[in-house]
C-alpha positions as MATLAB code, in Angstrom:
seq = 'MDPSSAEVTMDRRDLKYLLLGIDIAVIAISFRLAYFIRYELGLFPPEPDTPPFREYYFALLLAIGLWILLYHVLDGRALPSENREFPLVASHLATACLLLIILLLAGSYLAKTYYSRLLLVFLSALLVSLLFLTRLLHLRLMRALRAHGIGLRRVVIVGQSELARELATRIRNRRELNYEFAGFLFPTTSRSQVRFPHAASGPSEDVATELALRKVHELLFAIPVRRDSETLEFIAACQKRGITVKLVPEYYQLHTNQIQSFSIDGIPVLELKEISLDPPYQLLKRALDYSLGIPLAVIALPFMVVIGIAVFAVRRGKVITRDTRIGLRGRPFVLYQFNVETARPLGPGEERSWGARFCNFLLRYSFSELPQLWNVLKGDMSLVGPRPERWERVRYYSAWHKRRLQLKPGMTGLAQVNGLRGSDSSDKKTKYDLEYAANFNPFLDIALLLATLGTLLRRRKAWSSPPPTGPLIAPEGTLHQKLIQGPSDL';
ca = [
     212.040  134.398  155.819;
     209.776  137.198  157.053;
     211.494  140.567  156.627;
     209.052  142.246  158.945;
     210.347  140.120  161.807;
     213.953  141.160  161.265;
     213.493  144.776  162.329;
     210.970  147.110  163.880;
     208.657  148.704  161.300;
     205.823  151.158  161.556;
     203.307  151.913  158.826;
     201.295  155.081  158.289;
     198.292  153.765  160.202;
     200.442  153.227  163.285;
     201.731  156.791  163.012;
     198.214  158.187  162.770;
     197.074  156.328  165.860;
     200.227  157.296  167.750;
     199.742  160.951  166.910;
     196.046  160.718  167.812;
     196.979  159.391  171.251;
     199.406  162.284  171.709;
     196.683  164.725  170.615;
     194.292  163.352  173.247;
     196.955  163.881  175.916;
     197.544  167.415  174.608;
     193.816  168.189  174.875;
     193.749  167.034  178.496;
     196.878  169.057  179.331;
     195.485  172.131  177.548;
     192.263  171.962  179.579;
     194.197  171.773  182.840;
     196.579  174.586  181.874;
     193.703  176.801  180.722;
     191.930  176.228  184.053;
     195.169  176.999  185.914;
     195.714  180.273  184.038;
     192.091  181.373  184.452;
     191.458  180.468  188.074;
     194.677  179.560  189.894;
     197.463  181.752  188.531;
     196.123  184.905  190.162;
     196.205  187.100  187.052;
     192.453  187.585  187.025;
     190.008  188.607  189.788;
     188.598  185.534  191.546;
     184.954  184.705  190.990;
     182.598  184.262  193.945;
     181.737  180.747  192.845;
     184.879  179.344  191.251;
     183.913  176.045  189.617;
     186.116  173.055  190.464;
     187.987  171.462  187.600;
     185.791  168.365  187.743;
     182.958  170.445  186.293;
     184.994  170.582  183.085;
     185.196  166.803  182.793;
     182.162  166.756  180.495;
     183.738  169.377  178.233;
     187.020  167.460  178.255;
     185.379  164.176  177.229;
     183.299  165.975  174.619;
     186.433  167.645  173.220;
     188.244  164.299  172.996;
     185.324  162.687  171.190;
     185.007  165.603  168.780;
     188.742  165.614  168.105;
     188.700  161.910  167.223;
     185.974  162.722  164.692;
     187.867  165.739  163.328;
     191.076  163.737  163.151;
     189.272  161.201  160.997;
     188.112  164.040  158.726;
     191.698  165.290  158.479;
     192.679  161.790  157.300;
     196.373  162.305  157.881;
     196.558  165.822  156.425;
     197.891  166.999  159.775;
     200.811  164.566  159.570;
     203.928  166.611  158.810;
     206.629  165.622  156.373;
     209.975  167.033  155.362;
     208.713  168.291  152.017;
     205.082  169.060  152.858;
     204.263  172.723  153.220;
     204.056  173.153  156.973;
     201.643  176.127  156.750;
     199.084  173.757  155.222;
     199.503  171.388  158.169;
     199.235  174.332  160.595;
     196.130  175.654  158.840;
     194.426  172.268  159.151;
     195.238  172.252  162.858;
     194.071  175.832  163.403;
     190.822  175.206  161.528;
     190.186  171.989  163.447;
     190.821  173.734  166.786;
     188.468  176.590  165.855;
     185.778  174.120  164.866;
     186.383  172.187  168.091;
     185.801  175.312  170.211;
     182.636  176.165  168.260;
     181.296  172.654  168.794;
     182.197  172.853  172.489;
     180.214  176.076  172.812;
     177.281  174.478  171.006;
     177.497  171.398  173.220;
     177.627  173.455  176.410;
     174.615  175.465  175.245;
     172.598  172.338  174.553;
     173.672  170.851  177.891;
     172.837  174.171  179.600;
     176.286  174.236  181.170;
     178.255  177.469  181.652;
     181.940  177.506  180.738;
     184.213  180.498  181.146;
     184.703  182.134  177.743;
     188.079  183.440  178.871;
     189.085  179.878  179.693;
     188.008  178.807  176.207;
     190.171  181.568  174.699;
     193.183  180.245  176.625;
     192.221  176.722  175.612;
     192.180  177.680  171.914;
     195.627  179.281  172.085;
     197.080  176.356  174.027;
     195.602  173.759  171.692;
     196.985  175.394  168.536;
     200.406  176.003  170.122;
     200.818  172.575  171.691;
     199.470  170.645  168.705;
     201.797  172.561  166.399;
     204.668  171.809  168.781;
     203.838  168.099  168.799;
     204.024  168.097  164.984;
     207.465  169.659  165.082;
     208.649  167.168  167.698;
     207.040  164.326  165.753;
     208.941  165.376  162.638;
     212.260  165.521  164.511;
     211.582  162.133  166.122;
     210.843  160.522  162.758;
     214.053  161.982  161.337;
     216.009  160.514  164.252;
     214.347  157.104  163.876;
     214.990  157.100  160.145;
     218.651  157.960  160.739;
     218.954  154.754  162.815;
     216.857  152.668  160.420;
     213.994  152.250  162.906;
     210.462  152.046  161.588;
     211.402  151.938  157.912;
     209.769  149.679  155.369;
     211.967  148.877  152.386;
     209.956  149.001  149.178;
     210.787  147.799  145.679;
     208.887  149.155  142.677;
     208.108  146.748  139.863;
     208.220  148.568  136.530;
     210.294  150.940  134.438;
     207.653  153.420  133.272;
     207.100  157.086  134.000;
     204.708  156.030  136.750;
     207.426  153.920  138.394;
     209.816  156.871  138.391;
     207.135  159.180  139.785;
     206.407  156.720  142.582;
     210.097  156.503  143.447;
     210.347  160.300  143.606;
     207.308  160.612  145.848;
     208.532  157.881  148.168;
     211.865  159.675  148.561;
     210.111  162.984  149.274;
     207.311  161.781  151.514;
     209.338  160.764  154.533;
     206.254  160.428  156.746;
     205.297  157.313  154.780;
     208.258  155.563  156.453;
     209.305  154.000  153.183;
     212.883  153.402  152.147;
     213.165  153.046  148.393;
     215.302  149.966  147.712;
     215.244  149.947  143.914;
     213.354  148.914  140.803;
     212.582  145.401  139.638;
     212.031  145.060  135.911;
     210.122  142.129  134.399;
     212.681  141.936  131.572;
     216.226  143.165  130.977;
     215.688  144.296  127.394;
     214.949  147.993  127.916;
     217.115  149.244  130.775;
     219.421  148.219  133.537;
     218.097  145.885  136.212;
     218.613  147.054  139.768;
     218.600  143.479  141.050;
     221.094  141.791  138.728;
     220.524  138.137  137.849;
     217.291  138.094  139.850;
     214.938  139.231  137.112;
     215.923  136.355  134.833;
     215.621  133.564  137.372;
     212.666  131.558  138.646;
     210.030  133.247  140.777;
     211.232  131.513  143.946;
     214.787  132.779  143.401;
     213.639  136.366  142.867;
     211.433  136.271  145.958;
     214.267  134.765  148.000;
     216.656  137.506  146.930;
     214.092  140.181  147.840;
     213.701  138.623  151.269;
     217.496  138.463  151.739;
     217.628  142.171  150.924;
     215.047  142.738  153.703;
     212.391  144.068  151.336;
     209.058  144.554  153.103;
     206.817  145.645  150.253;
     206.588  145.104  146.519;
     204.745  147.865  144.665;
     203.553  146.984  141.142;
     203.575  150.059  138.886;
     202.640  147.917  135.875;
     199.434  146.018  135.118;
     199.453  142.567  136.696;
     198.516  140.007  134.070;
     196.959  136.692  134.960;
     199.838  134.560  133.714;
     201.204  131.720  135.784;
     204.694  133.223  136.170;
     203.447  136.508  137.637;
     200.990  134.801  139.974;
     203.689  132.378  141.165;
     206.043  135.271  141.818;
     203.399  137.120  143.892;
     202.623  133.959  145.852;
     206.325  133.357  146.520;
     206.741  136.925  147.818;
     203.705  136.653  150.077;
     204.956  133.341  151.447;
     208.127  135.131  152.568;
     206.186  137.895  154.303;
     206.584  140.495  151.556;
     203.489  142.658  151.151;
     202.346  143.057  147.539;
     200.537  146.260  146.521;
     199.172  147.373  143.162;
     198.704  150.789  141.578;
     195.421  151.006  139.595;
     196.174  151.004  135.881;
     194.168  154.199  135.336;
     195.261  155.966  138.502;
     195.728  159.276  136.619;
     191.959  159.593  136.380;
     192.415  160.331  140.080;
     192.642  157.697  142.746;
     190.531  159.574  145.298;
     187.522  159.086  143.022;
     187.931  155.297  142.801;
     185.550  153.242  144.938;
     185.737  149.486  145.243;
     183.144  146.785  145.808;
     182.856  143.131  144.889;
     180.534  140.922  142.889;
     180.644  137.400  144.339;
     184.236  137.938  145.432;
     185.387  139.622  142.196;
     186.756  143.100  143.003;
     185.277  145.928  140.919;
     186.553  149.518  140.764;
     184.132  152.362  140.140;
     185.583  155.552  138.594;
     183.457  158.513  139.677;
     183.313  161.778  137.785;
     184.887  164.816  139.435;
     182.064  167.203  140.315;
     180.344  168.849  143.238;
     176.808  167.794  144.089;
     174.176  170.590  144.316;
     174.180  170.592  148.157;
     177.964  171.046  148.134;
     177.666  173.808  145.535;
     175.192  175.684  147.752;
     177.422  175.155  150.776;
     180.458  176.408  148.876;
     178.546  179.456  147.648;
     177.413  180.241  151.188;
     181.016  179.943  152.357;
     182.145  182.317  149.594;
     179.645  184.946  150.703;
     180.215  184.508  154.449;
     183.987  184.856  154.036;
     184.165  186.939  150.857;
     182.132  189.884  152.146;
     184.243  190.390  155.322;
     187.444  189.928  153.292;
     186.253  192.520  150.759;
     185.465  194.986  153.544;
     188.896  194.457  155.115;
     190.672  194.675  151.756;
     188.817  197.782  150.518;
     191.085  200.399  152.217;
     194.193  198.587  150.942;
     192.707  198.386  147.452;
     192.080  202.133  147.457;
     195.689  202.845  148.424;
     197.024  200.348  145.884;
     194.751  201.806  143.197;
     196.060  205.324  143.789;
     199.665  204.077  143.668;
     199.026  202.061  140.476;
     197.471  205.140  138.848;
     200.559  207.169  139.770;
     202.935  204.502  138.429;
     201.101  203.512  135.264;
     199.488  206.898  134.554;
     196.464  205.240  133.134;
     193.925  202.502  133.742;
     194.052  201.070  137.272;
     191.984  197.895  136.806;
     192.381  195.566  133.833;
     189.718  193.255  132.434;
     190.992  189.917  131.169;
     188.907  187.147  129.639;
     189.386  183.792  131.344;
     187.665  180.415  131.034;
     185.537  179.479  134.005;
     182.990  176.899  135.098;
     182.052  174.420  132.339;
     184.178  176.317  129.823;
     182.213  179.569  130.003;
     184.313  182.740  129.567;
     184.122  185.523  132.124;
     185.860  188.835  132.812;
     188.569  188.667  135.473;
     189.609  191.856  137.283;
     193.089  192.682  138.536;
     195.316  195.674  139.107;
     197.128  196.966  136.041;
     200.624  195.761  136.831;
     200.955  192.490  134.949;
     199.859  193.719  131.529;
     201.788  196.978  131.579;
     204.514  197.810  129.075;
     207.921  196.116  129.638;
     210.273  197.913  131.956;
     213.304  199.594  130.450;
     216.846  199.258  131.810;
     216.626  202.533  133.681;
     213.295  201.630  135.254;
     214.305  198.352  136.858;
     215.424  200.042  140.060;
     212.659  202.659  140.202;
     210.237  202.639  143.083;
     207.387  202.038  140.627;
     208.988  198.863  139.285;
     209.717  197.600  142.791;
     206.160  198.414  143.830;
     204.660  196.496  140.899;
     206.948  193.539  141.548;
     205.872  193.594  145.182;
     202.199  193.464  144.168;
     202.888  190.550  141.843;
     205.095  188.655  144.296;
     202.502  188.675  147.052;
     199.443  188.541  144.736;
     198.040  191.891  145.901;
     197.389  192.543  142.219;
     194.599  189.931  142.429;
     192.577  191.594  145.195;
     189.970  192.953  142.707;
     189.003  189.345  142.063;
     187.027  189.510  145.297;
     184.439  191.235  143.103;
     184.492  188.178  140.820;
     183.779  186.044  143.893;
     180.847  188.185  144.996;
     179.477  188.224  141.435;
     179.574  184.428  141.325;
     182.118  184.075  138.513;
     184.718  182.683  140.903;
     185.070  181.071  144.301;
     187.554  181.841  147.043;
     189.097  178.375  146.605;
     189.270  176.456  143.357;
     191.343  175.948  140.195;
     192.982  179.124  138.929;
     191.294  180.255  135.675;
     193.386  180.224  132.524;
     193.196  181.988  129.183;
     191.694  180.444  126.078;
     195.176  180.254  124.542;
     195.899  177.481  127.050;
     192.465  175.957  127.421;
     192.259  175.279  123.683;
     195.030  172.682  124.156;
     193.265  170.922  127.044;
     192.766  167.192  126.806;
     189.647  165.520  128.150;
     191.585  164.964  131.382;
     192.481  168.652  131.751;
     188.897  169.699  131.021;
     187.782  167.969  134.221;
     189.136  170.939  136.191;
     186.527  173.067  134.389;
     183.819  171.183  136.292;
     184.738  173.349  139.280;
     184.250  177.071  139.667;
     187.645  178.817  139.409;
     189.125  180.252  142.590;
     191.426  182.981  143.855;
     193.600  180.326  145.448;
     193.706  176.555  145.527;
     195.651  173.460  146.442;
     198.025  173.975  143.496;
     198.831  177.523  144.621;
     199.419  176.435  148.218;
     201.933  173.932  146.845;
     203.830  176.735  145.105;
     202.441  176.568  141.543;
     201.657  179.775  139.680;
     200.268  180.860  136.322;
     203.379  180.003  134.323;
     203.590  176.435  135.656;
     202.499  173.366  133.735;
     198.769  172.734  133.446;
     199.491  169.034  134.006;
     200.793  169.697  137.518;
     197.991  172.111  138.367;
     195.330  169.729  137.103;
     196.558  166.950  139.408;
     196.210  169.209  142.442;
     192.857  170.585  141.274;
     191.385  167.114  140.848;
     192.751  166.122  144.259;
     191.018  169.164  145.734;
     187.731  168.275  144.020;
     187.908  164.697  145.276;
     188.390  165.845  148.870;
     186.228  168.982  148.952;
     184.653  170.065  152.189;
     184.275  173.496  153.831;
     186.905  172.459  156.349;
     189.425  172.075  153.521;
     188.513  175.459  152.004;
     189.180  177.281  155.269;
     192.447  175.414  155.756;
     193.616  176.338  152.235;
     192.753  180.000  152.795;
     194.866  180.023  155.953;
     197.678  178.144  154.237;
     197.692  180.691  151.407;
     198.904  183.345  153.841;
     201.960  181.240  154.654;
     202.589  180.584  150.961;
     202.541  184.298  150.168;
     204.937  185.125  152.989;
     207.498  182.642  151.671;
     207.683  184.099  148.197;
     211.051  185.644  147.413;
     211.134  186.035  143.649;
     208.736  188.307  141.796;
     206.842  187.084  138.796;
     206.973  190.154  136.634;
     206.353  188.751  133.151;
     202.901  188.008  131.718;
     201.815  184.350  131.650;
     202.809  182.641  128.406;
     200.124  182.406  125.767;
     201.490  179.294  124.050;
     200.741  175.727  125.065;
     202.589  174.419  128.095;
     200.852  171.077  127.787;
     200.984  168.432  125.102;
     198.422  168.607  122.291;
     195.283  166.671  123.074;
     196.054  163.690  120.876;
     199.427  162.922  122.419;
     198.444  163.401  126.034;
     195.099  161.675  125.648;
     196.769  158.604  124.215;
     199.263  158.526  127.065;
     196.468  158.690  129.592;
     194.224  155.989  128.166;
     196.934  153.523  127.233;
     198.055  153.032  130.801;
     201.494  153.186  132.383;
     202.724  150.045  130.668;
     202.595  151.816  127.279;
     204.287  155.060  128.285;
];
């Protein structure tokens, strides 16, 4: 029995290609609407030699080709989900559209073809608006299809470890994967309850048959697959019934994005690459910090002056604090911020004062961190990167946590865009920081900067207490052992 033939399913690759086709149609519609607004709507004075729309065919084809390339660079990061931070999706789209317009201008210059700059302005606005709208409609469509069971792939996770539970949680949250979690399948019944009763103790053929009867499409192994005859027979029986078998690498926590595969005479080999930025990328990132950091510092300077005067009035003392943090390769540096976080505790009568509300406002929306632009210009920090932590935390780092120190610390990062702050677990932040390092490109940095604005606007609760100085991670011995032993030993 082939479960995939019993109902309509759609995997992530199908969704990406479907959305790409919609994007191409949106680009064509945006070009025509921009031409209509510029030349045919009558809002602007007519030009003596109004170019016909066919003269924009070259630009249209060039835009489609460039968008296919940019879409490949996005690699699904513009696919919305019910739990994914939509500002991050929007920032990827806005950055891609901006880059598309810049490349169009460069292409028209090289081709010595004139295009109306006003038309390109309309085109930019239409592209961002319509592409964002298609994501919203796409999300609503997927919700409707899921409600009717269309396009879902039922997945069973083999294992009972922490990794298996984490996979189940992510599958439930990441609706755009089009997975429906059907349950766990344990190799034995000795440690916890079996979700498929009687199946786990029977022959491989019986287990595979029951999975097929339950319309399971995929089997996801969250435990190491040993080369014993029973396991191999079970996998073969599942494949014979049309059930896709997938494996999670045993050392996935080293970070899957840095795993490359090749083969030696048909034997698959996985290469684990160290998280780091090559010298050309470091120079590119430094150039990006200067090109964006200097304008941001100029824009922020008047606000910093006003905030500094207000902080002086509230705290009646030092405006800027100097705090030692651990930066690139474990080197300490001095981090600057407004004197609101390290001030004395507020008394009961001060909680409703304007000074307390002002300080909480600065903390809630991270205005207290604006002086760190000076750290960026000095070279101690980057605009985007792992948030630097105090030695009181870093001293408890395992070898896995120390990998985040291979990157220059940043004012914001992927962890912060996903809602994590200084008091959150270093384990969670390290996962996001290593994911950022594995996928670094200037395109991603710009998208994260734009997404940070949306993250700040959604904050509702102030963080008014200093970050804890004690360990929020396990001591190195415990965590290190958990990491190197693999999920089967957790």
